[in-house]
N, C-alpha and C positions, 0 to 999 in steps of 0.2 A: 732127747733119747740119753739115758743113764747109761755108762757102762760102769762094770763092776770088775774089779781085778781081782784073780785069786791070790792067795797067801803064799804060792810057791816061789822061792827066792830066787832073784835075779843075782848075777856075778856080774858086778858093777863097781868101777872106782868111786868112790865118795870120799873126798878128803884124802885121797892118796893111797897107799899099799900099808900093810902092816911090815912089821919089821922083818918077816921073810919073802916080802913082796908079793904075797899072795892077795888076790883083791879080796876087800871086804866083801859080805854078803847082807844085804837088806831084802825086805819083801818088796814083791812087786808094788802093792799099795804105798809103801813107805817110800820107794824110790820115784814114783809118779807124783807122789805129793811134793816131794821135793825138787822134782825137776822143773816145777813152776818157776822157780829162782833161776836168773841166768847163769848164776854161779856152778849150775850142773855142767856148765862147759868144762869145767875144770878136770873131767874125768878123761881128757886128752893127755899125752904127754907132750914132749917139746916138738916144735916143728920138725925138727931133726930125726926124731924117733917115732916112726909111723907104726909102731908096734899095736895092732888091735887090740882094743879092751871089748871083750864080749860081752853080751846079755843075750841069754839062750832060753828056749823054752825048757831046756832039760838040765839036769844037773851036771851032765856030760855034755861034752860038744856034740853036735849034731854029726853025722856020718857025712854030710856034705859041707864039713867046714872050710870057710874061704880062707885062703892062704893070704894074710895080710902082709904089705911089703915086699912080696916076690911076685914076680909076674914075668911069664914067658914072653908072649906075644900079644901086644896091645890090640884087642879087638874092638874097643870104643874108649873114646877120649870125651868124658863129660866135663866142659867148663860151665861155671854158672856165676851168678851174681845173685843178690837178694835184698831187699830192704832197703834199695837207693835212696827212696823217699824224694825222688826228683830233684837231688843235689848233682849236677851236672858239672858244675865245678868245684874245684877242690874247698873243704871247710877244715874246721878244727872239730872234733868230736870225743867228747870225755866219756869212757867208759864207768859204768858202778863199780867194777870187780877189783878186789883188792890183793893183799900179799898173798893170801891163801891160793886164790887161783893161779897166782906165778908159781908158788911154791909147787903145787900140784902138776903144775905143767911143765915144770924145771926152765922157767923162763927166769932170765937173769934181770934183775932189777935195774933200770936205765937202759935196757936194750930197747932196739924198735919195735921187738915184739911186746915188751913191757908197755910201752906208750900206745900202742895199739889195742891192746888187751884189757888196761887197767887204768885207774885214776893215780896210781903211785906216782908223786912228782910231776904232776901232769902238766903244769904250767912251766917247769924248768925244761921237760923234755920236749912241749910244743913248740919252745922258743928253738930248741936245739934241732928237733925233726922237720918243723913246718907242718903244712897241712897234710891232708890224706885224703884219697878219692880223687874224684874229678874222672867224667867218662872219657875223656881222650886220653887219661893216662892209662885209665883199665883198658880201653881199645888197645893201646900199645901192648900189653900184656897178652890180650885175647889174639893180637896178629902172632905175636911170637909162639905161643903155645899152640894155635892152630896150625901154624906152619908144619910142626913136627910131624903131624898126622891129619893132613889136610882132607883125605877122604873118610876118615874115620872120627870125626870131633863134631859133637852136638853142643851148641852154644844154648843155655838156658837161663830164665831168670823166675824166681820162686815168688815174685809179687811185690806190690808196695813200690813200684818204679816210677808211677806218673803222677804222684801226689806228695807234697810236704813241702815245696819251695815256692820261692816267688814266681819264678819262669815255668813251674809246672800249673799254678793257678792261673797265670796270665794268659797262657795259651790253651789252657783248658786240657793241659796234657799232652798237646801237639808236639811242642818241642821234645819231649821225652821219646814220642814215638819216632819223629824224624830221626834223631840220634842211634836208636835201637835198630832201625831200618839200615841206617848207613853202617853200622857196627857188624851187622848181619846175624841178628839171634834167629834162634830157630821156633822157640816157644816160650811163654811166660804163662804164669797164673796170677790171681790178684786179690785186694783187699780194698785198700783206701782209693782204688781207681773207682770204686762205686760212687764214692762221694763226688765225682764229676758229675752225676746225674745220667739217667739213662740216655737221653738225646746224645750229649757229648761223648759219652761211654761208646755207645755204639758207632759213632763216627770214626773215634780212635781206633776201635776194633777193625773198621774197614779200611783204614788207612794203612795198618801195619802191616808189613810184609812176612811176618812170622804169625804162629796160631798162638790166638788167645784162649786158653783151656779154662773149662771151669765145668766139670760134671754135676755140680752140686748146685747150679744156680738154675731155676727154673720159673716158667710162668705159671700164674696161680690158677688159671683157667683149665688148661689141659695138661699142665705138667710137662710140657714140652722143654727140653733144654734150650736156654737162650743162646749160649755159646758153644763152641766145639767141646767135645768131651775128651778127645785123645787125637794124638799125632803118630803116624806111623812112618818110619824113616828106615831106608835101608841102607844100611852102613857096610859097605865093602863084603857084601854078603853076609850080614848079620841084620835080622830084622829086628826093629826096637820101637817100643810103643812108650810114648809119653802121655802119661794120664794125668789131668789137671784137678786138683781140689783147692778152690778157693776158699779163704777163710769163712768158716760155716756162719758167723755172726755179723758178715760185712754190714747187711741191712740195717741192724740194730746201731751200728757205729756212725751212721751218716749224719750229717747235719740235719737233714729234714727228711721224715719219712716219705715225703711226696716227691723225692728226687728220683726213685725207683718204683713207681707205681706196677703193680699186678706182678710183681717177682716175689719170690721167697727162696730163703736157703736153709741149710741145715747140714748135718752130716752124712745123711743119705748114703750110711755105710752098705746097705743091702745092695744100693744100684753101683756103688763103687765097686764093690767085689763081683757083681753082674758084668761091669764094664772091663774089669781086669780078665774076668774069664773070656768076654768076647772078643779081646785084642788077640788073646792067645789062640781060641778055637778058631774064629773066623778069619782074622788077620795073619795068622801064624807067627805072631810076634815071640822071638825068643828070649828076649829081655826085656822085662817091663820097669820103667821109671815112674815113679809118683812123684810129680811137680806139686809141691804141697806149701800151702800158707797156714796151717792148722796151727803150727806151733810145736816146740819140741815136746812137751808133755803128752800132746795129741799124737805126735806122729808115732812116739812109742806106743801108746796104747793102741793106737790103730794098725801098727805092724804086727801087734799081738793077735789080732783079730783078722786080718788079711790074708789070703794066700796066693803066692804067685807073683809077689811084688819084690824084685830084687834090690832096688834103691830108692829111697825116699831122699829127694832134693827138698830141704825143708827151708822156711822162713817163717816170718812173724815174731819170733822171740829173739831175735838178734844173736842167736847163740854163736859163738866162737868155738867151733869144735876143730882143735887141732887135730883129733884123732876120730874117724868115724864111730859112730855107734852101731851095735849089731842087736838086731831081736831075731833068734833064728837064724834064717838066711837071708834077712832084710837088710842091707847097709841103710843109715842114717847120717847126712851131712847137712851142716850149715855152715855159712861163710860171713858171718858178721853182717853188718850194715853199712850205709852210707857210702859205699864203694871203697870201703877200706881193705878188702881182700878180693881177690879172684880165686874163687874154689878150682881146682884140677882133680880129677879121679878118672884114674884109667883103669881099665877093667879086661880082665881076661875070660874069654868064654871058649870052654871045649865041652862037646858034645851037649851043646844046647843048654848049658848052665854056667854060672859065675863060679870060677874056681880060683881066682885071683884078684889083687887089686893093689894099686898105691894111690897113695893120696896127698895132697899138700895145699896150704893154703896161702897164696902168693901176696905178700903184703905192698899195698899202693901208698907210698910216700911221695907224694907228687913233686917234691924237690929232687929225688933220685931217679923217677922213672919218666923219661922223657915222654911228652904227649905225642900221640898220632896226630899228625900235622892237618890231614884232612877232617877229621873229627873235631880238632882243636878250632879249624876254621869254621865248620859249620856251627859251632856253640857260638863262637863269636857273633856269627851273622844272626842266630836266632834272638841274641840279646840286643840287637842294635836298636829295634824300636823301645826300649825299656831302659838301657843303659843309663840315661841320663838321670831319669827318676830314681832308679834302683841303687845307682852310687851316690846319690845324695847323702852328704853327711848331717847327720842330726842330733849329734851329741857325742858323748863319749861314756865309757864305763871305766871306774876304778877298781873293778870286782871282775874275777871270772864268772861268767854266766853259763851254768850248764843245766840240762834238763834230766836226762836219763837216770834215774836212781828208784828205787821202790818206793820211798816216802816222799820224795820231793828235792828238788834242787835250787838253786841259788836265782834261777831264771824263775821258777816257779813264785820264788820269795817276793820277786820283783813285781812280774804281772799281776800276781792276785793282790798286793798292796796297791798297785796302780788302780787296778779295777776298782777296788773298795772307795779309792779316793774320786777317781772320775765320776761314779754312779753315786756317791754317797750313801752307801749301804752297810748293814750290820755285817754282812759276811760275802765273801766272794769264792768262786772255785773255778779251776780248769781241770780237763781230763788228763789221765794219767797216761798220755801216749808217751813211746819210747822214742820217737824220731825227734830231730831237731840238732842245729848245729850248736856248737860251744863258742862263745865269743870271749877273747882276751882281753884284757885291758887294753884300751885304746878306743880309737874313733868308731863311732857307730854309724851305719849307713841304713837307708831304708830297707835294703835286702837283707840286713842284719837282722831286722825286725821280723819279716816275713818267715825267715829260717829259724827263729828262735821259739816260735809260737804255731799253733795251727792256721796255715794260711787259707782264709777262706773268705768270701764275701760277707759273711754273717756279722751282724752288728752286735754289739755290746747288751746284753738284754738284763734288766732290771726285774725280778722276778719277787712275788710275795708267798714265803710259806710258812707252815706252823714249825714248831719244834718238832713235830711228831713226823712230818715230810723231811726236814733236815735229817734226822735220825735215821728213817727209812732209806734215804737217798745214801747216806754214807754206808749204813749196814749192807746194801745192795751191792754196792761197789767193793765191799769188803768180801763179800761173797763171791763176787766175779774173780776177785784174784786170790783168794785163799781155799777156795772150795776144795774138799778133799777128793773130788771127783775130777778129774783133769779135763775130761769132755764138758764139764759143766762151767769152765773158766773161761771168761770173755777175753782173757789177755790184757797186757798193759801194765802199768804200773798204778799206784793207787791215785786217786783224784786227789789234786792240791787243794786246800782250803784256807782261807785268811780270815782269822775273826774268832776261830775255834779252836779249842785245844782238847784233847782226850786221851785217857790211857788206851791201849789196843790190846785185845787179847786173841791172836791170830788162831790159836787153837779152838777157840770157842765155836758154838754152834751158830745157825745163822739167826741174825737178829740180836746177838749176845757178845758180840766182839768189841762193840765201842762202849768204852765204860767211863763215868764220870764227866761227861760233856760238859766244857764251860764255853761261852760265849760271851767275850768281852769281859772277863772276871765275874761273870753271872752264870749259874748253872742253866743248862739246857731244859727250858719249860716247854713240854709237848704241846700245849695250848696258846703259847705265844706266837705271835705272827712277827717273822723277821723278814728284813729285805735281803735278796742276795743278787749280786751281779755275776754274769758268767757270759760266754761267748760260744754259743752253738752246743750241738748235744742234746742230751735228754733232760738235763737238770731244770732248764727253764719251761719246759714242758710241764711240770708239775703245776705251774700256775697257767690257768686257762687265758689269761690275757696278760702276758708279760710285756713290758714297756721297752722298745728299742730304741737304740740310737740311731739318728740319722747317717751317721759314719759307720763303716764297718770296724769291728773292735780292732783291728790291725793298725787303721789309721788313726783311730782314738790313742792308741798306744803311741803312735808316731808323734803326734802331737803332744802327749803327755811328756815325753823323752825332750822334744824341743823346750819345752818350759821347764824342765826338770832336772836336767843335766848338770852334774855327772851323776851317772849311777853308782851307789855304794850300797852292796849287799854282802854283809860279812857271814851268812849264816844261810842254810837253806830252809825251806819251809818246816817248821815245827809244830806241825797238826797235832804227831801221835806220839807218846811216850809208849814205846813198844815194851809191852810186859810179858811177851809172849803168849 
């Protein structure tokens, strides 16, 4: 379904304020287009200045304007994580954001916040501040923050918790569920969890001591909801509803459509509004929290359409929102990814409505936050059957290997070039997923390989595609990333390709964004047949009979590193010359 946004202006910080400190104004459509980039997280101020930046349905503040940074009595404390991607132990993770983000958020270059939020001086700061995240360290912060309001605290996760690491894959998400059970989560929604497949996913849901919510996942026969839609909690006299909205395109991003037969998804916004109405009218909910994995642009657009939602706890786009965003009377929060932050939102409710709040993101620097001993011991025990193999050193890298970037990182340059060499193909591609650890120069272990690429048992495929197939695949991906309608974006960064270079016109129309593509020095010919190597996803499905390797792609890459160490990659993937 297509959503269209009117031309009335939002009041929103984009690139900071003007000389008078007045927020710049752009149209809703312009804002929502720009919000696809993670850099829109820069609309916040410093971690110490939690002054709210408001996006209102009207030119003037609403009559029920929420008092930001001022709170009388805490009626509800929401703690949340999101986009952990199975990284239960601390890792390094380089962000794509730069100096503009730091400037707009008044973050000092070289500070811990700078290290956690940007790529500026990343290697230097990584050596200074160490690894980030780790669920034992997150659990310690949760314990401390929950203890302040033990009867008024909800602990939520906005999805992508059970997929993206070696331990998550090897246990089919069970390790992640066991840890979340021990920490005491109340609810989560999901996305990549569907890549576990129907059988394993439903087993994990049954094992969870918390609610797994997805009002928009239904069976195809009767349109019955597969999972619980909402959760009601009585919090010290306040009746709170948590409604779950999973990533609407989850089934399209799975490795194999057969993993989840007889299920379908979408925005289902009519049904979502009906569920919000139901929990208010039938369950008596006084406060409604939408636990979302739609992504920031979609959260903003949906907040404009929905009535009755007080808070959207979001995920998917890995946004680092130092300050909540507000659409009408709906607050929107995100807390980054990979366990780098614990989000804390304190809410005051009076006469059945939210009247004030305080918000903070707590950094998780693993060398500065003592781990929770119980959770640390649990993680060590979960690793025991796999530790010898995962800890095996297979080579070294002389370069910093990172993934998350709109156009491609050094990890992608290495993986795509390795795939081409292993398979002997003209081209290679990997998906533009955001998750994955960063590797500093030094030794490389088996677990490192799982952590820098999509960890699945999928083989490496060799497919035969015409030049027109290649063009259409790339154009389709570009439309998913740069579509002017935020509700039609599938999320993620751009696919990374090796063997092809082209100019990119982001503002072009569908089918006209790729300009002058060159394959190995020769213009892309629509009728020529090219060979392409890839691992999982939709790309190899263009060929009706792709050739699969015997070993999973991750094992092929491990063997490649053992034979070709050290890794030296001095530049990211250079597929596209961005012409605007």
